[in-house]
C-alpha positions in Angstrom: 124.3 93.2 155.2 123.6 90.3 152.8 120.1 89.8 151.6 119.4 86.1 152.5 116.0 84.7 151.9 114.8 81.2 152.6 114.9 80.4 148.9 118.6 81.3 148.6 119.7 80.1 152.0 121.2 76.6 152.1 121.6 74.2 155.0 125.3 73.7 154.6 128.1 75.9 153.3 129.1 75.0 149.7 125.7 73.5 148.8 123.4 74.6 146.0 120.3 73.8 147.9 118.9 72.1 144.8 116.5 69.2 145.1 118.2 65.9 144.7 118.3 64.3 141.2 116.5 61.0 141.3 116.0 58.2 138.9 112.8 56.2 139.3 111.3 53.2 137.5 108.6 54.1 134.9 105.6 52.7 136.9 103.0 52.8 134.0 105.4 50.8 131.8 105.8 48.1 134.4 102.1 48.0 135.2 101.2 47.6 131.6 103.7 44.8 131.1 102.4 42.9 134.1 98.9 43.3 132.9 99.8 42.1 129.4 101.5 39.0 130.9 98.4 38.3 133.0 96.1 38.7 129.9 98.2 36.4 127.7 98.5 33.9 130.5 94.7 33.9 130.9 94.4 33.3 127.1 96.7 30.3 127.3 94.9 29.0 130.4 91.5 29.1 128.5 93.2 27.4 125.5 94.8 24.7 127.8 91.4 24.0 129.4 89.5 23.8 126.1 92.1 21.6 124.4 92.9 19.6 127.5 96.6 19.9 126.7 99.1 19.9 129.6 101.9 21.5 127.4 99.8 24.7 127.2 100.1 25.1 130.9 103.9 25.8 130.6 103.4 29.3 129.1 100.7 30.0 131.7 103.1 29.4 134.5 106.0 31.3 132.8 103.8 34.3 132.1 102.4 34.3 135.7 106.0 34.2 137.1 106.9 37.1 134.7 103.9 39.1 135.9 104.9 38.5 139.5 108.5 39.7 138.9 107.3 42.7 137.0 104.7 43.4 139.6 107.4 43.6 142.2 108.9 46.4 140.1 105.6 48.3 140.3 105.4 47.9 144.0 108.9 49.1 144.5 108.6 52.0 142.0 108.3 54.8 144.6 111.8 54.1 145.8 114.5 55.7 143.6 117.1 53.6 141.9 119.6 56.5 142.0 119.9 59.8 143.9 122.5 62.5 143.4 122.7 65.6 145.5 125.4 68.2 146.6 127.3 65.6 148.6 127.4 62.6 146.4 125.3 59.7 145.1 123.3 56.9 146.5 122.1 54.0 144.5 120.4 50.6 144.9 122.7 47.6 145.0 120.6 44.5 145.3 118.4 44.9 148.4 120.7 47.6 150.0 122.1 51.0 149.2 125.6 52.2 148.3 126.6 55.8 148.9 129.7 57.6 147.7 130.7 61.3 148.2 131.7 63.1 145.1 135.3 63.2 146.3 135.3 59.4 146.9 134.5 58.5 143.3 137.1 57.6 140.8 134.7 58.1 137.9 131.0 58.7 137.2 129.6 58.7 133.7 126.5 58.1 131.6 127.1 55.3 129.1 125.0 55.6 126.0 123.0 52.7 124.5 125.3 50.1 122.9 123.5 47.4 120.9 121.3 45.6 123.3 122.6 47.3 126.4 120.4 50.2 127.7 122.1 53.4 128.8 123.3 53.4 132.4 124.9 55.7 135.0 128.2 54.1 135.9 130.0 54.9 139.2 133.5 53.5 139.9 134.7 53.2 143.4 138.0 54.9 144.4 140.0 51.7 144.3 138.4 50.7 140.9 137.3 47.3 142.2 133.6 48.1 142.5 131.5 49.3 139.6 127.9 50.4 140.4 125.3 51.0 137.7 121.8 52.4 137.5 119.6 52.3 134.4 118.4 55.4 132.5 116.3 55.7 129.4 113.0 54.1 128.4 112.4 52.1 131.5 113.1 55.0 133.9 111.8 58.6 134.3 115.1 60.1 133.1 116.8 60.2 129.7 120.6 59.6 129.3 121.0 63.3 128.2 119.2 64.6 131.2 121.3 62.4 133.5 124.5 63.8 132.0 123.4 67.4 132.6 122.2 66.8 136.1 125.3 64.9 137.2 127.7 67.4 135.6 125.9 70.2 137.4 126.1 68.5 140.8 129.6 67.1 140.5 131.1 70.3 139.0 132.5 72.1 142.0 132.4 69.2 144.4 134.6 66.8 142.4 137.7 68.8 142.1 
């Protein structure tokens, strides 16, 4: 009789039972950036009031809008940008989600940093018409190298 314990037992045949691999935003980075925008905007506001110069209100408005946009990233940071498990991947696409089984993907790879472009996980749909990406690196909780290892481990047996 096989020795099956709850730790080794999986819910479905052919699954590893590993926790899903998730990519999240780096919350502290976004919060610090929003705070910096607010502080600099406050400095410009004081300067604009003291000098009575309407032109100095332009950077105040721009920095407040930037703080608002970055603040939305902080609020949304608990939701992953990308999830990979034994069955496939799910990733954010605008306000919704896209999910593909491992067998439904034409290609998945981690693209390294090229010039100004940050590293990304790139998923190509079976027909090649849709390309989905998710960031990795400094702005997220996962490095490009870790993403490569985790995706190779999960796709390994399921992809072929």
